[in-house]
C-alpha positions as CSV (number, residue, x, y, z in Angstrom):
1,X,-143.9,-61.4,-78.5
2,X,-146.2,-58.4,-79.2
3,X,-145.0,-54.8,-79.8
4,X,-147.5,-52.0,-79.3
5,X,-147.3,-48.2,-79.4
6,X,-149.2,-46.1,-76.9
7,X,-149.2,-42.4,-77.5
8,X,-145.6,-42.5,-78.8
9,X,-144.4,-45.1,-76.2
10,X,-143.3,-48.5,-77.7
11,X,-144.1,-51.4,-75.5
12,X,-142.9,-55.0,-75.6
13,X,-145.0,-57.9,-74.3
14,X,-142.8,-61.0,-74.4
15,X,-142.8,-62.3,-70.8
16,X,-145.8,-64.1,-69.2
17,X,-146.1,-61.3,-66.6
18,X,-146.2,-58.6,-69.2
19,X,-148.7,-60.5,-71.5
20,X,-151.0,-60.9,-68.5
21,X,-150.6,-57.3,-67.5
22,X,-151.5,-56.3,-71.1
23,X,-154.7,-58.3,-71.0
24,X,-155.6,-56.8,-67.6
25,X,-155.1,-53.3,-68.8
26,X,-157.4,-53.8,-71.8
27,X,-160.1,-54.8,-69.4
28,X,-159.6,-52.0,-66.9
29,X,-159.5,-49.5,-69.7
30,X,-163.2,-50.1,-70.2
31,X,-164.1,-48.9,-66.7
32,X,-164.2,-45.4,-65.3
33,X,-162.5,-46.3,-62.0
34,X,-159.4,-44.4,-60.8
35,X,-156.2,-46.5,-61.2
36,X,-153.1,-46.4,-59.0
37,X,-150.1,-47.9,-60.8
38,X,-147.3,-49.0,-58.4
39,X,-143.8,-50.1,-59.2
40,X,-140.1,-49.3,-59.1
41,X,-138.7,-46.2,-60.9
42,X,-138.3,-47.0,-64.6
43,X,-140.4,-50.2,-64.6
44,X,-142.9,-48.9,-67.2
45,X,-145.7,-47.2,-65.1
46,X,-146.2,-44.4,-67.6
47,X,-146.4,-47.0,-70.4
48,X,-149.3,-48.7,-68.4
49,X,-151.0,-45.4,-67.9
50,X,-150.8,-44.5,-71.6
51,X,-152.1,-48.0,-72.5
52,X,-155.1,-47.4,-70.2
53,X,-156.0,-44.3,-72.1
54,X,-155.2,-45.9,-75.5
55,X,-157.7,-48.8,-74.9
56,X,-160.4,-46.7,-73.2
57,X,-163.4,-44.9,-74.6
58,X,-161.7,-41.7,-73.9
59,X,-158.8,-42.4,-76.4
60,X,-160.0,-39.6,-78.8
61,X,-160.1,-37.1,-76.0
62,X,-157.1,-35.4,-74.3
63,X,-154.3,-37.2,-72.6
64,X,-152.5,-34.9,-70.0
65,X,-149.7,-35.9,-67.8
66,X,-147.8,-34.2,-65.0
67,X,-145.1,-35.2,-62.5
68,X,-146.1,-34.2,-59.0
69,X,-142.4,-34.4,-58.0
70,X,-141.2,-32.1,-60.9
71,X,-143.1,-29.0,-59.9
72,X,-142.2,-26.7,-57.1
73,X,-144.8,-26.8,-54.3
74,X,-146.0,-23.2,-54.9
75,X,-146.8,-23.9,-58.6
76,X,-148.6,-27.3,-58.3
77,X,-151.9,-25.8,-57.4
78,X,-151.9,-23.3,-60.2
79,X,-150.8,-25.9,-62.7
80,X,-153.5,-28.3,-61.7
81,X,-156.4,-25.9,-61.3
82,X,-155.3,-22.9,-63.3
83,X,-155.8,-19.2,-62.2
84,X,-157.6,-16.0,-63.1
85,X,-156.1,-12.8,-64.1
86,X,-154.7,-10.9,-61.1
87,X,-154.9,-14.0,-58.8
88,X,-151.3,-13.3,-57.8
89,X,-148.4,-11.2,-58.7
90,X,-147.4,-11.9,-62.4
91,X,-150.8,-13.4,-63.3
92,X,-151.4,-11.0,-66.2
93,X,-153.9,-13.2,-67.9
94,X,-156.1,-16.2,-67.0
95,X,-154.8,-19.7,-67.5
96,X,-156.7,-23.0,-67.5
97,X,-155.2,-25.8,-65.4
98,X,-154.4,-29.4,-66.3
99,X,-157.8,-30.6,-65.1
100,X,-159.5,-28.3,-67.6
101,X,-157.2,-29.3,-70.4
102,X,-157.9,-33.0,-69.7
103,X,-161.7,-32.5,-69.7
104,X,-163.3,-35.6,-71.3
105,X,-160.0,-37.5,-71.3
106,X,-157.4,-38.8,-68.9
107,X,-155.2,-37.0,-66.4
108,X,-152.1,-38.9,-65.4
109,X,-150.6,-37.8,-62.1
110,X,-147.1,-39.3,-61.9
111,X,-145.2,-39.6,-58.5
112,X,-148.4,-38.9,-56.7
113,X,-146.7,-39.9,-53.4
114,X,-144.8,-36.6,-53.5
115,X,-147.9,-34.4,-53.6
116,X,-147.7,-32.0,-50.6
117,X,-150.3,-32.5,-47.8
118,X,-152.1,-29.2,-48.6
119,X,-152.7,-30.3,-52.2
120,X,-153.7,-33.8,-51.1
121,X,-156.8,-32.2,-49.4
122,X,-157.8,-30.1,-52.4
123,X,-157.2,-33.0,-54.8
124,X,-159.5,-35.3,-52.8
125,X,-162.2,-32.5,-52.8
126,X,-162.0,-32.3,-56.6
127,X,-162.1,-36.0,-57.1
128,X,-165.2,-36.3,-54.9
129,X,-167.1,-33.4,-56.4
130,X,-165.8,-33.3,-60.1
131,X,-165.5,-29.6,-59.7
132,X,-163.0,-26.9,-58.6
133,X,-162.4,-23.2,-58.6
134,X,-159.4,-21.6,-60.4
135,X,-157.0,-19.7,-58.2
136,X,-158.6,-16.3,-57.6
137,X,-161.8,-17.5,-59.4
138,X,-165.4,-17.3,-58.3
139,X,-166.9,-19.6,-60.9
140,X,-167.0,-23.3,-60.2
141,X,-165.6,-25.5,-63.1
142,X,-167.2,-28.9,-63.7
143,X,-164.9,-31.5,-65.2
144,X,-165.2,-35.0,-66.5
145,X,-161.7,-36.6,-66.1
146,X,-160.5,-40.1,-65.4
147,X,-157.6,-40.1,-63.0
148,X,-154.7,-42.4,-63.4
149,X,-151.9,-42.0,-60.8
150,X,-148.5,-43.7,-60.3
151,X,-145.9,-43.9,-57.6
152,X,-142.7,-45.8,-56.7
153,X,-143.4,-45.4,-53.1
154,X,-145.4,-47.8,-50.8
155,X,-148.4,-45.5,-50.3
156,X,-150.0,-47.9,-47.9
157,X,-146.9,-47.6,-45.7
158,X,-147.0,-43.8,-46.2
159,X,-150.6,-43.8,-45.0
160,X,-149.7,-45.7,-41.9
161,X,-146.8,-43.3,-41.3
162,X,-149.1,-40.3,-41.5
163,X,-147.3,-39.1,-44.7
164,X,-150.3,-39.5,-47.1
165,X,-154.0,-39.1,-46.6
166,X,-155.8,-42.4,-46.1
167,X,-159.0,-41.1,-47.8
168,X,-157.1,-39.9,-50.9
169,X,-155.3,-43.1,-51.1
170,X,-158.5,-45.1,-51.3
171,X,-160.0,-42.7,-53.7
172,X,-157.0,-43.1,-56.1
173,X,-156.6,-46.8,-55.6
174,X,-160.0,-47.9,-56.7
175,X,-158.0,-50.4,-58.8
176,X,-154.3,-51.0,-58.2
177,X,-151.9,-52.2,-61.0
178,X,-148.3,-53.4,-60.3
179,X,-145.7,-52.8,-63.0
180,X,-143.2,-55.7,-62.5
181,X,-139.5,-54.8,-62.4
182,X,-137.4,-55.8,-65.4
183,X,-135.3,-58.3,-63.5
184,X,-138.4,-60.5,-62.9
185,X,-139.1,-60.7,-66.6
186,X,-136.0,-61.9,-68.5
187,X,-137.9,-62.6,-71.7
188,X,-138.5,-58.8,-72.1
189,X,-134.9,-57.8,-71.5
190,X,-133.5,-59.0,-74.9
191,X,-136.5,-57.9,-76.8
192,X,-136.3,-54.4,-75.4
193,X,-132.6,-54.3,-75.9
194,X,-133.0,-55.0,-79.7
195,X,-135.7,-52.3,-80.0
196,X,-133.4,-49.8,-78.4
197,X,-130.5,-51.0,-80.6
198,X,-132.6,-50.5,-83.7
199,X,-133.6,-47.0,-82.5
200,X,-130.2,-45.7,-81.5
201,X,-127.8,-47.8,-83.7
202,X,-129.5,-49.2,-86.8
203,X,-127.4,-51.9,-88.4
204,X,-125.5,-52.7,-85.2
205,X,-125.7,-56.0,-83.5
206,X,-124.9,-57.5,-80.0
207,X,-122.0,-59.9,-79.3
208,X,-123.6,-63.3,-78.2
209,X,-122.3,-62.7,-74.7
210,X,-124.2,-59.3,-74.2
211,X,-127.7,-60.9,-73.9
212,X,-126.3,-63.3,-71.2
213,X,-124.9,-60.4,-69.3
214,X,-128.2,-58.5,-69.6
215,X,-130.1,-61.5,-68.3
216,X,-127.8,-61.8,-65.3
217,X,-127.9,-58.2,-64.3
218,X,-130.3,-57.0,-61.7
219,X,-131.4,-53.7,-63.5
220,X,-132.0,-51.5,-60.5
221,X,-132.8,-48.7,-62.9
222,X,-135.1,-51.0,-64.9
223,X,-136.0,-50.0,-68.5
224,X,-134.3,-46.6,-68.4
225,X,-131.1,-48.2,-67.3
226,X,-131.4,-50.8,-70.1
227,X,-131.8,-48.0,-72.7
228,X,-128.9,-46.1,-71.3
229,X,-126.7,-49.3,-71.5
230,X,-127.6,-49.9,-75.1
231,X,-127.0,-46.2,-76.0
232,X,-123.5,-46.3,-74.2
233,X,-122.7,-49.6,-76.0
234,X,-123.6,-48.2,-79.4
235,X,-121.5,-45.1,-78.8
236,X,-118.4,-47.0,-77.6
237,X,-118.6,-49.7,-80.3
238,X,-116.6,-49.0,-83.4
239,X,-117.0,-52.1,-85.6
240,X,-120.8,-52.4,-85.6
241,X,-120.7,-55.1,-82.9
242,X,-121.5,-54.2,-79.2
243,X,-119.5,-56.2,-76.8
244,X,-119.5,-56.3,-73.0
245,X,-116.5,-54.0,-72.8
246,X,-118.5,-51.4,-74.7
247,X,-121.2,-51.3,-71.9
248,X,-121.1,-49.2,-68.8
249,X,-118.5,-50.5,-66.3
250,X,-121.3,-51.9,-64.1
251,X,-121.6,-54.9,-66.4
252,X,-118.0,-56.0,-66.4
253,X,-118.4,-58.0,-63.2
254,X,-121.2,-60.1,-64.8
255,X,-119.1,-61.5,-67.6
256,X,-117.7,-64.3,-65.3
257,X,-121.1,-65.1,-64.1
258,X,-122.3,-65.8,-67.6
259,X,-119.7,-68.4,-68.4
260,X,-121.6,-71.6,-69.4
261,X,-121.9,-73.7,-66.3
262,X,-120.7,-76.9,-68.2
263,X,-117.4,-75.1,-69.0
264,X,-116.9,-74.1,-65.4
265,X,-117.7,-77.6,-64.2
266,X,-115.1,-79.1,-66.5
267,X,-112.5,-76.6,-65.3
268,X,-113.2,-77.4,-61.7
269,X,-113.2,-81.1,-62.4
270,X,-109.8,-80.9,-64.0
271,X,-108.4,-78.9,-61.1
272,X,-109.7,-81.3,-58.6
273,X,-108.3,-84.3,-60.4
274,X,-104.9,-82.7,-60.6
275,X,-105.1,-82.5,-56.8
276,X,-105.6,-86.2,-56.7
277,X,-109.3,-86.3,-56.0
278,X,-111.5,-89.1,-57.4
279,X,-115.0,-88.7,-58.8
280,X,-116.2,-91.8,-57.0
281,X,-114.8,-90.7,-53.6
282,X,-117.1,-92.0,-50.9
283,X,-117.4,-92.5,-47.2
284,X,-116.5,-95.4,-44.9
285,X,-119.9,-97.1,-45.7
286,X,-119.4,-96.9,-49.5
287,X,-122.0,-94.2,-50.0
288,X,-121.0,-91.0,-51.9
289,X,-119.5,-88.6,-49.5
290,X,-121.2,-85.2,-49.2
291,X,-117.7,-83.7,-49.8
292,X,-117.1,-85.8,-53.0
293,X,-115.9,-84.3,-56.2
294,X,-119.3,-83.7,-57.8
295,X,-120.7,-82.2,-54.6
296,X,-117.7,-79.8,-54.3
297,X,-117.9,-78.9,-58.0
298,X,-121.6,-78.0,-57.7
299,X,-121.0,-76.0,-54.6
300,X,-118.2,-74.1,-56.1
301,X,-120.1,-73.2,-59.3
302,X,-123.0,-72.0,-57.3
303,X,-120.8,-69.9,-55.0
304,X,-119.0,-68.4,-58.0
305,X,-122.4,-67.4,-59.6
306,X,-123.7,-66.0,-56.3
307,X,-120.6,-64.0,-55.9
308,X,-121.0,-62.4,-59.3
309,X,-124.7,-61.7,-58.8
310,X,-124.0,-60.2,-55.3
311,X,-126.0,-63.0,-53.6
312,X,-129.2,-62.5,-55.7
313,X,-130.6,-65.9,-55.7
314,X,-133.2,-65.4,-58.5
315,X,-130.5,-64.2,-60.9
316,X,-128.2,-67.0,-60.0
317,X,-130.9,-69.6,-60.5
318,X,-131.5,-68.3,-64.0
319,X,-127.8,-68.4,-64.9
320,X,-127.5,-72.0,-63.4
321,X,-130.7,-73.1,-65.3
322,X,-132.4,-74.2,-62.1
323,X,-135.5,-73.0,-60.2
324,X,-135.1,-70.5,-57.4
325,X,-136.7,-73.0,-55.1
326,X,-134.1,-75.7,-56.0
327,X,-131.2,-73.2,-55.4
328,X,-132.7,-72.2,-52.0
329,X,-133.0,-75.8,-51.0
330,X,-129.4,-76.5,-51.9
331,X,-128.2,-73.5,-50.0
332,X,-130.0,-74.5,-46.9
333,X,-128.7,-78.1,-47.1
334,X,-125.1,-76.7,-47.4
335,X,-125.8,-73.9,-44.8
336,X,-124.5,-71.5,-47.4
337,X,-127.2,-68.9,-46.9
338,X,-125.5,-67.5,-43.8
339,X,-122.1,-67.7,-45.3
340,X,-122.5,-66.0,-48.6
341,X,-120.6,-63.0,-47.3
342,X,-118.1,-64.8,-45.1
343,X,-117.3,-67.7,-47.4
344,X,-117.8,-71.5,-47.1
């Protein structure tokens, strides 16, 4: 595991996916190409952008970031390109825009998919010419800025739907980087959780069940949600040990899914034996019956885990300790895929 800090952001590289991403970012940072970072909200896109600046030859120059979704439409243009005194009512003095402030360095345009169509046209022109006019200005400003953009939208689909300019998309996506969602990199979950714990509750610790619950959970809010879960747990815990009941209510349902499979098998075996079933029950030809004890035990355990993970097969496979392909094969053999919601 490697822990790095990029412009105040601490990043953890424990999973194979994140280690590979780290190495790729180091290579891409040495180029001057525009980079489009895609991924779910909270998956670490800004961390990737900061790492690109950190490892680049522009690292001693300015880093400037802006969320295109956070600014009102009528302010985006003046924020990006600045304005001259008297350009509009209330412009009592000239103001440089973010492009000028980022000269020589990196400008990070977060949530670029929310940029209004009118600004998409102007941004494309600026990227093509490396120059622009301030609002109300008559002097062209020449800039040297590397653009890094990020989005949680499928911009290719937005282009096809006519919601985003195709030419701007290709100009921004000279290189595309995907920030993997947290649920696909379980090795990073516990490492990040301990970093947040150290940050928000020094000296506290997790009950052994908490990391199991964290691994089983799907993390729709990704890293932000993990941080919030740790903060909530640290506030609710009173004895220095964070337990599942101290976490947000969302996690309560995952406690059952994290019971060791061996214990659940033993419990099911006992129940079936009490009902008079035999472990070597077989068919008429002496071969093991597909409805024998072990088969039924395995099916019941898998169904229980799938119920707790809301049918998410990748999470269920991790809890069961088998590959997602093996789980999928078993479900198809038992015709469970179509009966997950209706029961066996």
